[in-house]
N, C-alpha and C positions, 0 to 999 in steps of 0.2 A: 320386940321388933314389931313394926306396923307399917302401913302404907306410906307413912311420912318418910321412911327410909329410901323411898324412890326419888326424893327431891334432888340429891346430889347427881343423879343419873340423867336428869332432864336435858342438860346441854348436849350430852353425847347422843341421847335419843333424838333430839331435834336435828343435830348434824347428820346423823344416819338417815333419818326420815327425809331430810331435804335432798340428800344425794339420791335416795331411792326414787322419790317422786319427781324431782326436778322443779318443784313449785313450792314456795314458802307457805301458801295457804293450805294446800293439800298436806304438806308436811306437818303443820301445826295440828290439823285435824287428825292425822295418823298418830301423833304423839298423844293427843287428848284421848283418842280411842284406846290406845295402849294403856295409858294410866288408869282409865276408867275400868278396863277389863282387869288390870292388876288389882285394883281395889276390890272388885267383885270376886276375884279368884284368889285372894290373898291366903286363904286357908290351905291352898294347894302348894304354895311355895315352901320348899324345904331348904334351909340355909346349908351351905357347904363350908367345910372347915377352912378352905383357902380364901373365903370372902368374895370370890368372883361369881358366885351363884346368882345373886340378884341381877347383876348386869346381864348375864347370859340369859336368864329367865325373861327379863324385859325385852331384850333384843329378839329372842325366839318368838315372843308374843307379837312384837311389832312385825317380824318377818311373816308370820302366819296371817296377820291382819292385812298386810300389804298384798300378799298373794290372793287373799279373798277379794280385796277391792279390785285388783287387776282382773281377776276372773269375772267379776260382776261387770266391769267395764267392757270386756270382750263380748260377753253375752248381750249387753245393751247395744253395742255397736253392730253386732251381727243382726240383731232384730231390726235395727233401723235400716241397714243395708238391704235386707230382704224386702222391706216395705217400699223403699224409695228407688231401688234399681239404679244406683249410680253407675255411670260409665267411668272406667279408669281414664284419667287424663294422660296425655302424652307429654313427657318431660324430657327433651333431648339432652339436657345437662345433668340428668340424674346420675350418670356414671362418670362424670368428670371428677377426677381426684383433686381434692383441695386440702390444704392444711387446715386443721381445726384445733381448737383448744381442748384441754383434757375433759372439761365438763360436757362439751358436745360429743366427744368420742365416747364418754361413759354412757351418754344417753342413747347411743347407737348400739351398745352392747346388748346381747341377749340378757333379759332380766336376771336369770340364774347366775350367769357369769358376772354381771355387774354387782350383784349382792355379795358374791364370794370375794371379789376384788375389794369392795368397800369394807367388808368385815375384817379382812386380813390386813389390807394396806392402810386404810384410813382409821379404823377403830383399833388397829394393832392387836387383834385377837389372835390367839394361837390357832393352829389348824384344828386341834381337838375342840377348842371352844367354838370355833366356826362350825365344825361338824355337828356339835350339839345344838347350836342355834338353828341350823338348817335341817337337822334331822337326817343327815346322810353320813356315810362312812368317811373317815379321814382321807382315804385315797381318792375319793370323789372330789373332796375339797381341793386337794393338790392338783388334780387333773383340770378342774374348772378354773383354778387360779392360773395355771399355765396357759390354758387356752384364752382366758380373758386378758392376760398380760400381752400375749402375742397379738390378739386382735386390736388391743389398744395401741401397740407399737405400730401396727399397719395403718390404723386410722390416723394417728398423729403424724406419721411420716408421709402420708399421702399415697401409700401403696394400696393396691387392691389385690385380691386373691389371684387374679390372672397375671399380675405383673410380678408377683413374688416368685423368685426362682426356687425350684424344688431343691430340697436338701438332699445331699448324697450321703449314703451310708458307706463307711469303709469296712470292708470285709476281707480279712487276711491280706491287707496291703493293697487290695484292688478296689476300685470304685464299683458300687452296685447301685442300681436305681432304687 
C-alpha cells in the first residue's frame, strides 16, 4: 500500500472540501494540501480491517487542515479590522426572513455543525466514523447533528429563532414549560 491508494478517494475529498469551503478554488487547494500532507505522513497511517480507515484518515486530515485555515483567516481579518477601524454598516433588511436553498443555508450554519451535517448526511459516514474524523465523542456528534438539522430546517423554512414556537414538555399528562 502506498499514497497511490488515495486516488479513488479524491472525488469524495473534493465534494466534501467544496461543501466545507463553498468555493471551488479553495476546495481544490484544500484537497491538494490534504493529499500532500497524506504523502508526507504516509508512514503514520495504519490500515483497519474493515477498509474504511484510509477514507476516515484523509477526511480527518482535511478537517484539521480546514480548521487551521479558518483559524488563520480569522486572525488575519481581526488584524485588518484593528488597523482600519471599520464602522459596522446598518442593514435594515438583515433580519427579514427569506427562503433560501440548501447551499446558502449550509453556509450560514456554524462551521462545526456544518461539518457534522456534511460528514453524516452527505458523506454517509457513521456516527462513530464522524466522531473519529472530528476527534469528539459519538454523543457530541449526535448533538451537533440534531442542532445542525434543526437550524437547517429553520433556515430553509424562513423561520427565525424568535418566530419558532417553544416546544412544550408533557409531564404526567399535563403540559410543562
